[in-house]
C-alpha positions in Angstrom: -133.0 24.3 71.5 -135.9 26.4 72.9 -137.4 25.3 76.2 -140.8 25.0 74.5 -140.4 23.0 71.3 -142.8 23.5 68.4 -144.0 19.9 68.5 -146.0 18.0 71.1 -144.4 16.0 73.9 -144.0 13.3 74.7 -142.3 12.2 71.5 -143.5 8.6 70.7 -141.5 5.7 69.3 -143.9 5.6 66.4 -146.5 8.1 65.1 -149.2 6.2 63.3 -151.8 8.9 63.7 -149.9 11.5 61.6 -149.1 8.9 59.0 -152.8 7.9 58.8 -153.8 11.6 58.3 -151.4 11.8 55.4 -152.8 8.6 53.7 -156.3 8.9 55.0 -158.2 9.1 51.7 -156.5 6.0 50.3 -156.9 4.0 53.5 -160.5 5.1 54.1 -161.4 4.2 50.5 -160.1 0.6 51.0 -161.9 0.2 54.3 -165.1 1.4 52.7 -164.7 -1.1 49.9 -164.6 -3.9 52.4 -167.6 -2.6 54.4 -169.6 -2.2 51.3 -168.7 -5.7 50.1 -169.3 -7.3 53.5 -166.6 -9.9 52.7 -164.5 -9.7 55.9 -162.6 -13.0 55.7 -160.8 -13.7 52.5 -162.2 -12.2 49.3 -160.9 -10.0 46.5 -159.0 -7.4 48.6 -157.0 -10.0 50.5 -156.2 -11.7 47.2 -155.3 -8.4 45.5 -153.0 -7.4 48.4 -151.2 -10.8 48.2 -150.7 -10.3 44.4 -149.4 -6.8 44.9 -147.0 -7.9 47.6 -145.8 -10.8 45.5 -145.1 -8.3 42.7 -143.3 -6.0 45.0 -141.1 -8.7 46.4 -140.7 -10.5 43.0 -141.6 -13.8 44.6 -144.0 -16.4 43.2 -146.2 -17.0 46.2 -147.5 -14.8 49.1 -149.7 -16.5 51.6 -151.3 -14.0 54.1 -152.0 -15.2 57.6 -153.1 -13.9 61.0 -149.8 -12.5 62.4 -146.0 -12.8 62.2 -145.8 -15.4 65.0 -148.3 -17.6 63.1 -146.2 -17.2 60.0 -143.1 -18.6 61.6 -145.1 -21.5 63.1 -146.8 -22.3 59.9 -143.5 -22.3 58.0 -142.0 -24.8 60.3 -145.2 -27.0 60.2 -145.0 -27.0 56.4 -141.5 -28.4 56.5 -142.7 -31.5 58.3 -140.0 -31.4 61.0 -140.1 -34.0 63.7 -140.0 -33.6 67.5 -136.5 -33.2 68.7 -135.2 -31.8 65.4 -132.9 -28.8 66.0 -133.6 -25.3 64.6 -130.8 -22.8 64.9 -131.4 -19.2 65.5 -130.3 -16.1 67.5 -130.8 -15.4 71.2 -131.0 -11.7 70.4 -134.5 -11.3 69.0 -138.1 -11.1 70.0 -139.3 -14.3 71.7 -141.6 -15.4 68.8 -138.7 -16.7 66.9 -137.8 -19.3 69.5 -141.4 -19.7 70.8 -142.7 -21.4 67.7 -139.8 -23.8 67.7 -140.5 -24.9 71.3 -144.3 -25.0 70.7 -143.8 -27.6 67.9 -141.6 -29.8 70.1 -138.5 -28.9 68.2 -135.3 -27.8 70.0 -134.1 -24.2 69.7 -130.3 -24.0 69.3 -128.8 -20.5 69.8 -125.7 -19.1 68.4 -124.1 -15.7 69.1 -124.4 -12.5 67.1 -122.3 -10.0 65.3 -121.4 -6.9 67.5 -122.1 -4.5 64.6 -125.3 -5.9 62.9 -126.6 -7.9 65.9 -127.4 -10.8 63.5 -126.3 -14.4 63.4 -122.6 -15.2 63.0 -122.3 -17.9 60.3 -119.0 -19.3 61.6 -120.6 -19.9 65.0 -123.7 -21.4 63.4 -121.7 -24.0 61.5 -119.9 -25.0 64.7 -123.3 -25.6 66.4 -124.5 -28.1 63.8 -125.3 -31.7 64.9 -126.8 -34.7 63.2 -130.2 -33.4 64.4 -129.9 -29.9 62.8 -132.7 -29.4 60.3 -133.4 -25.7 59.9 -131.9 -22.2 60.3 -134.0 -19.2 61.2 -132.0 -16.0 60.5 -133.5 -12.8 61.8 -133.2 -9.7 59.8 -132.9 -7.4 62.9 -133.9 -3.8 63.2 -134.2 -3.3 59.4 -131.2 -4.9 57.8 -130.2 -8.4 56.7 -128.5 -11.3 58.4 -125.5 -12.5 56.3 -127.6 -14.6 54.0 -125.1 -15.6 51.4 -122.8 -17.6 53.8 -125.9 -18.9 55.7 -127.4 -20.2 52.5 -124.1 -21.8 51.6 -124.0 -23.6 55.0 -127.6 -24.6 54.6 -127.0 -26.1 51.1 -123.9 -28.0 52.2 -125.7 -29.5 55.2 -129.2 -29.9 53.6 -130.9 -27.5 56.0 -134.1 -25.6 55.5 -133.9 -21.8 55.8 -136.9 -19.8 57.2 -136.3 -16.1 57.2 -137.7 -14.1 60.0 -138.3 -10.8 58.1 -140.7 -9.2 60.6 -138.4 -6.1 60.9 -136.9 -5.6 57.4 -139.7 -5.8 54.8 -138.5 -3.8 51.8 -134.8 -4.1 52.4 -132.5 -5.6 49.7 -129.8 -8.1 50.0 -126.7 -7.7 47.8 -124.9 -10.9 46.7 -121.2 -11.0 46.0 -121.9 -11.2 42.3 -123.9 -8.0 42.3 -127.3 -9.5 42.2 -129.9 -8.2 44.6 -133.1 -9.6 46.1 -135.7 -8.6 48.6 -135.3 -10.0 52.1 -137.8 -12.8 52.8 -137.3 -14.3 49.3 -133.9 -15.9 49.8 -134.7 -18.9 51.9 -137.2 -21.8 51.5 -139.8 -19.7 53.3 -139.9 -16.0 54.3 -142.1 -14.7 57.1 -143.2 -11.2 58.0 -145.4 -9.4 60.5 -147.8 -6.5 59.8 -148.1 -5.4 63.4 -149.1 -1.7 63.4 -145.6 -0.4 64.2 -143.8 -2.3 61.5 -142.6 -0.5 58.4 -145.6 -1.9 56.5 -148.2 -2.0 59.4 -151.8 -2.9 59.5 -154.3 -1.5 62.0 -154.4 -4.8 63.9 -152.6 -8.0 63.6 -151.5 -9.6 60.3 -148.7 -11.6 58.7 -147.6 -13.3 55.5 -145.4 -16.1 54.2 -143.4 -16.0 51.0 -141.9 -18.8 48.9 -140.9 -19.6 45.3 -141.7 -23.3 45.9 -145.1 -24.3 44.5 -145.4 -27.4 46.6 -144.5 -25.5 49.8 -146.9 -22.8 48.9 -149.8 -25.3 48.6 -148.9 -26.7 52.0 -148.8 -23.3 53.5 -152.1 -22.3 52.1 -153.7 -25.4 53.5 -152.1 -25.1 56.9 -153.3 -21.5 57.4 -156.9 -22.7 56.7 -157.3 -25.8 59.0 -155.3 -28.0 56.6 -158.0 -27.7 53.9 -157.5 -27.7 50.1 -161.2 -28.4 49.6 -163.8 -27.2 52.1 -164.4 -29.7 54.9 -161.7 -32.1 53.6 -158.6 -31.8 55.9 -155.5 -33.3 54.4 -153.0 -31.7 56.9 -153.1 -30.7 60.5 -153.6 -27.0 60.2 -154.4 -23.8 62.1 -156.9 -21.0 61.7 -154.7 -18.0 60.7 -156.2 -15.7 58.2 -155.6 -12.0 57.3 -158.9 -10.3 57.5 -160.0 -8.1 54.6 -160.0 -4.8 56.6 -156.3 -5.3 57.4 -155.7 -6.2 53.8 -157.3 -3.0 52.7 -155.0 -0.9 54.9 -152.0 -2.8 53.8 -152.9 -2.6 50.1 -153.2 1.2 50.5 -149.9 1.5 52.3 -147.8 -0.9 50.1 -147.2 1.6 47.3 -145.6 3.9 49.9 -143.3 1.3 51.4 -140.2 2.4 49.6 -140.9 6.0 50.5 -141.4 5.0 54.1 -137.9 3.4 53.9 -136.4 6.5 52.5 -137.9 8.7 55.2 -136.5 6.4 57.9 -133.1 6.4 56.2 -133.1 10.2 56.1 -134.0 10.3 59.8 -131.2 7.7 60.6 -128.7 9.9 58.7 -129.7 12.9 60.8 -129.2 10.9 64.0 -125.9 9.7 62.7 -124.6 13.2 62.0 -125.9 14.6 65.3 -124.4 11.9 67.4 -121.2 11.4 65.6 -119.1 13.1 68.3 -120.8 11.4 71.2 -118.1 9.0 72.1 -120.2 7.1 74.6 -122.6 5.8 72.0 -122.2 3.7 68.9 -124.7 4.5 66.1 -126.0 1.7 63.9 -123.6 0.0 61.5 -124.8 -0.6 57.9 -123.8 -4.0 56.6 -122.1 -3.8 53.1 -124.4 -6.6 51.8 -127.8 -5.0 52.9 -129.8 -1.9 52.6 -131.2 -0.8 56.0 -134.9 0.3 56.3 -134.5 1.2 60.0 -137.5 -0.5 61.7 -135.5 0.6 64.8 -132.7 3.1 65.2 -130.7 1.3 67.9 -127.7 2.7 69.8 -125.1 0.8 71.8 -124.6 2.9 74.9 -121.2 2.1 76.4 -122.0 3.4 79.8 -125.1 4.6 81.7 -127.7 3.2 79.3 -130.5 3.0 81.9 -129.7 6.4 83.3 -129.8 7.9 79.8 -133.2 6.3 79.2 -134.5 8.0 82.4 -132.9 11.3 81.4 -134.7 11.1 78.0 -138.0 10.2 79.6 -137.9 13.3 81.9 -137.6 15.4 78.7 -140.6 13.7 77.1 -138.6 11.5 74.8 -139.7 7.8 74.4 -137.1 5.1 74.0 -137.1 1.3 74.2 -134.7 -1.6 75.0 -134.9 -4.3 72.4 -134.1 -6.7 74.1 -133.4 -6.5 77.9 -132.8 -10.3 78.3 -131.5 -12.6 75.6 -133.6 -15.6 74.9 -131.2 -18.2 76.3 -131.5 -16.5 79.8 -135.3 -16.2 79.7 -136.9 -18.4 82.4 -139.0 -20.3 79.9 -135.9 -21.3 77.9 -133.6 -22.4 80.7 -134.9 -25.9 80.1 -132.5 -26.1 77.1 -129.5 -25.9 79.4 -128.0 -22.6 78.5 -126.3 -20.4 81.2 -125.0 -16.9 81.5 -121.8 -16.5 79.5 -122.8 -18.9 76.7 -123.4 -16.0 74.2 -121.4 -13.1 75.5 -122.2 -10.7 72.7 -126.0 -11.2 72.9 -125.7 -10.6 76.7 -123.5 -7.5 76.3 -126.0 -6.0 73.7 -128.9 -6.6 76.1 -127.0 -4.4 78.6 -126.2 -1.7 76.1 -128.9 -1.2 73.4 -131.3 1.7 73.4 -133.7 2.4 70.5 -134.7 6.0 69.8 -137.9 7.2 68.2 -138.0 6.2 64.5 -140.9 6.5 62.1 -141.9 8.1 58.8 -143.1 11.3 60.4 -139.9 12.3 62.1 -138.8 16.0 61.6 -135.4 17.5 61.9 -136.7 19.6 64.8 -137.8 16.5 66.7 -134.5 14.8 66.1 -132.5 17.9 67.1 -134.4 17.9 70.4 -133.5 14.2 71.0 -129.9 14.7 70.0 -129.4 17.7 72.2 -130.8 15.8 75.3 -128.4 12.9 74.6 -125.5 15.2 74.3 -126.5 17.0 77.5 -126.5 13.7 79.4 -122.9 13.0 78.4 -121.7 16.6 78.7 
C-alpha cells in the first residue's frame, strides 16, 4: 500500500455522507414533500412508509415508533406482563434489550451465547426456564439471526412470548429446516427494529418500528405508541408518546427500495475482509450461520491476543474500530442487583475481551479495505 492512500483519513465506521450524496435526489424530494405538506407528526408519508415496509417484510402490521428502545418497551407493554415475570435474553448485546425489561419491573434472565454467531444458545435457554418465565427476547446480532427455529419450539412448548430484537439485522432472511424462508422480525409474536442513522436502514435521527401478524396485538401496539388512545382523548391503555416523525419517514421511504442493495454491498465488503484476513491466525473472521443470511450491520473479529493493542495500532493509521461490547450486561453495575457474578456466562465474558468491529458500510471500497487489512497484517507480522 502507498504511504498516501487515495481516500481520506481517518476511515470512519460508517459513511452516511457519501451514501446521502448518492441518494440525494430521492431523499431531498421526500423531505421537500413533508415540508410542503407541513404534516410533521403522522400523516401520509408515515403511513406510506409503514405500508412499504410491511410489503417488504411480508408482514401484516408495521407500527412505527420513536426509536428501537421504545419498540422493545412497547412490545413488552402490549403483552401485559406482570412485575416479577421473567424475560430471558442474552448478556451480549446493547443495554436497551435488558433496560426495557428492568424499567417495566420485569426480571431479566440471561443465558450464554454461541461462540460463533454470538447469539442465544437454545439449550441453555431451556435450562434457565422457571415457573415465572414469560417471554424470550432473541437478539439478531451484528446482522444475522439467532437460532429461531429451536427458540420458537421452546416458546411453543412452554407457552412463552417471543419478541425479536431485530435492530441490527433488518433485511436478513431466516431459513427453516423445511426450506421455507422469512424475514427476521416476523417470526415471533412481535418484532422490533431501530432506524438509528448507522443501521442498515437508517433515518437521519431516531426512529423505530414494531411488526406483528396478530391483529389484536397490532391494535394494542398502535394504542400504546400514542398515549393508549384508539380514539382521540379516550385512553383505554397506559401508553407512551413514541411516534416516528414524517421527516424521518420520508428518509426511510426513500432508502427502503435500496435496502437489499445495501445488504449486498455489505456482503461484498465482508467477503473482501474474509479473503484478506484468511491467513491471519490471530483473528477469527465472522461465521455465517447455515440458517440465516448475514447483512453485516457489523463486521466483527474475534482477536485471540492483543485486541486492545491492535485497536491502538489501527487508530494510529487513521482506521476507526469499535468494541461491541466491552462489558457483558450481567457484569454492568446497573444489573448486579439481579445476582449475577463473573464466570456465570463465560462465552459472553470471553467475547467482550476479544471482539473488534472494523469499518463496515455501503460505501466501502476495495482500496479502503486493502489499507485496513494491510495494517492488521502488519500488527501481527
